[in-house]
C-alpha positions as CSV (number, residue, x, y, z in Angstrom):
1,Y,39.4,0.3,137.6
2,G,43.3,0.8,138.4
3,L,42.4,1.1,141.9
4,I,40.7,-2.3,142.3
5,D,43.5,-3.9,140.9
6,L,45.8,-2.0,143.4
7,I,43.7,-3.1,146.1
8,S,43.4,-6.6,145.1
9,I,47.4,-6.9,145.1
10,L,48.2,-5.1,148.2
11,P,48.2,-7.7,150.6
12,F,50.8,-9.4,148.6
13,F,53.1,-6.5,148.6
14,L,52.4,-5.5,152.4
15,N,53.5,-8.8,153.3
16,Q,56.7,-8.6,151.3
17,L,57.8,-4.9,152.6
18,V,56.5,-5.1,156.0
19,K,55.6,-7.7,158.8
20,V,52.1,-7.3,159.2
21,D,50.0,-9.5,161.6
22,G,48.5,-12.2,159.4
23,R,44.7,-11.5,160.4
24,F,45.1,-8.4,159.1
25,L,46.5,-9.5,155.6
26,R,43.6,-12.3,155.5
27,I,41.3,-9.6,155.7
28,L,42.8,-7.5,153.1
29,R,42.9,-10.5,151.0
30,L,39.2,-9.9,150.8
31,F,39.9,-7.1,148.5
32,R,40.8,-9.7,145.9
33,L,37.0,-9.9,145.2
34,T,36.8,-6.7,144.3
35,R,38.0,-7.9,140.9
36,I,34.7,-9.2,140.2
37,F,33.7,-5.8,139.6
38,K,35.9,-5.6,136.3
39,L,33.5,-8.5,134.7
40,G,30.5,-6.0,134.6
41,R,32.6,-3.3,132.9
42,G,31.5,-4.4,129.4
43,S,28.2,-5.7,130.3
44,S,25.4,-4.3,128.6
45,S,23.0,-6.2,130.9
46,L,24.6,-4.8,134.0
47,K,24.6,-1.3,132.8
48,L,20.6,-1.7,131.9
49,F,20.0,-3.1,135.2
50,I,21.8,0.0,136.9
51,K,20.0,2.4,134.6
52,A,16.5,0.4,135.8
53,L,17.8,1.0,139.4
54,N,18.3,4.5,138.9
55,G,15.2,5.1,137.2
56,V,13.3,4.0,140.4
57,K,15.7,5.4,143.2
58,N,13.1,7.9,144.8
59,E,10.2,5.0,144.9
60,L,12.9,2.4,146.3
61,K,13.9,5.3,149.0
62,F,10.3,5.4,149.8
63,T,9.8,1.7,150.1
64,L,13.2,1.5,152.5
65,F,11.9,4.4,154.6
66,L,8.2,2.6,155.0
67,S,10.3,-0.5,156.1
68,L,12.3,1.3,158.5
69,L,8.8,2.7,159.8
70,A,7.4,-0.7,160.1
71,I,10.4,-2.4,161.8
72,L,10.2,0.5,164.4
73,F,6.4,0.0,164.8
74,S,6.5,-3.7,165.0
75,A,9.6,-3.6,167.5
76,S,7.5,-1.3,169.9
77,A,4.3,-3.1,169.2
78,I,6.0,-6.5,170.2
79,Y,7.4,-5.2,173.2
80,Y,4.2,-4.0,174.7
81,L,2.9,-7.5,174.0
82,E,5.4,-9.7,175.0
83,H,7.7,-7.8,177.6
84,E,5.9,-9.1,180.6
85,A,5.6,-12.5,179.6
86,Q,9.2,-12.8,178.2
87,P,11.2,-10.2,179.7
88,E,14.6,-11.8,178.8
89,K,13.7,-11.9,175.1
90,F,12.0,-8.6,174.7
91,S,13.9,-6.4,177.3
92,S,13.6,-3.4,175.4
93,I,12.3,-2.0,172.3
94,T,15.8,-1.9,170.8
95,E,16.2,-5.7,171.6
96,S,12.7,-6.2,170.0
97,I,14.1,-4.6,166.7
98,W,15.9,-8.0,165.9
99,W,12.5,-9.8,166.0
100,A,10.9,-7.2,164.0
101,T,13.6,-7.2,161.0
102,V,13.6,-10.8,161.0
103,S,9.9,-11.4,161.0
104,L,9.3,-8.7,158.2
105,A,12.0,-9.9,156.1
106,T,10.2,-13.3,156.4
107,V,13.4,-14.9,157.6
108,G,12.0,-16.0,161.0
109,Y,15.2,-17.7,162.6
110,G,13.1,-18.6,165.7
111,D,15.3,-17.6,168.3
112,V,12.9,-15.3,169.6
113,Y,9.1,-15.8,169.1
114,P,6.0,-14.4,170.9
115,V,4.2,-16.7,173.5
116,T,1.2,-14.5,174.1
117,A,-2.0,-15.1,172.0
118,G,-1.7,-11.3,171.2
119,G,2.0,-11.6,170.2
120,K,1.1,-14.5,168.0
121,I,-1.9,-12.9,166.3
122,F,0.2,-9.5,165.8
123,A,3.4,-11.9,164.6
124,S,0.9,-13.6,161.9
125,I,-0.1,-10.0,160.9
126,I,3.3,-8.6,160.7
127,S,4.2,-12.0,158.6
128,L,1.9,-11.1,156.0
129,I,3.1,-7.4,155.8
130,G,6.3,-8.6,155.6
131,I,5.5,-10.5,152.5
132,G,4.6,-7.0,151.0
133,I,7.6,-5.4,152.0
134,V,9.8,-7.8,150.2
135,A,7.4,-8.1,147.1
136,I,6.8,-4.3,146.8
137,P,10.5,-3.4,145.8
138,T,10.9,-6.7,143.6
139,G,8.1,-5.7,141.8
140,I,9.3,-2.1,141.2
141,I,12.6,-3.2,140.1
142,S,11.2,-5.6,137.9
143,A,9.0,-3.3,136.2
144,S,11.5,-0.9,135.9
145,F,14.1,-3.3,134.1
146,V,11.3,-4.6,132.0
147,E,10.5,-0.8,130.9
148,E,14.0,-0.4,130.3
149,I,14.7,-3.5,128.1
150,H,11.3,-2.5,126.1
151,N,13.0,1.2,125.6
152,Q,16.1,-0.3,124.4
153,R,14.5,-2.5,122.1
154,K,12.3,0.2,120.7
155,G,15.6,2.4,120.2
156,K,17.1,-0.5,118.1
157,K,14.2,-0.7,115.6
């Protein structure tokens, strides 16, 4: 953790030794936040959580892969459903990725939305799928965490 301390105090010494642009130093000051990681050094809960994440690494990778596929499929489908009605909002599949990501993450900013009947029906279905995309990794991580807690308690007895 000596590296974290070095990075966190580096902006001060750079300012003293070399006249550096203030904006650059402000960005470097963000590295002070890395000292927060030192708090978790002795935390048994954090170690338990990391162990739980490592235990389900492959499942989370697969879920991420499925999420990316869902985003690409959704972006392509909404582009073909909405491009004619809103060529400025859905100008390409790449531009439609924003809508797909926001919809599948169930955030829904509202800056881009479908106006056709087919687009609205598709968006409703995608929103429901998005709930599952958020819930699946949550359940995987929770189950792994509970299992690690159970194993830890069983080991102490």
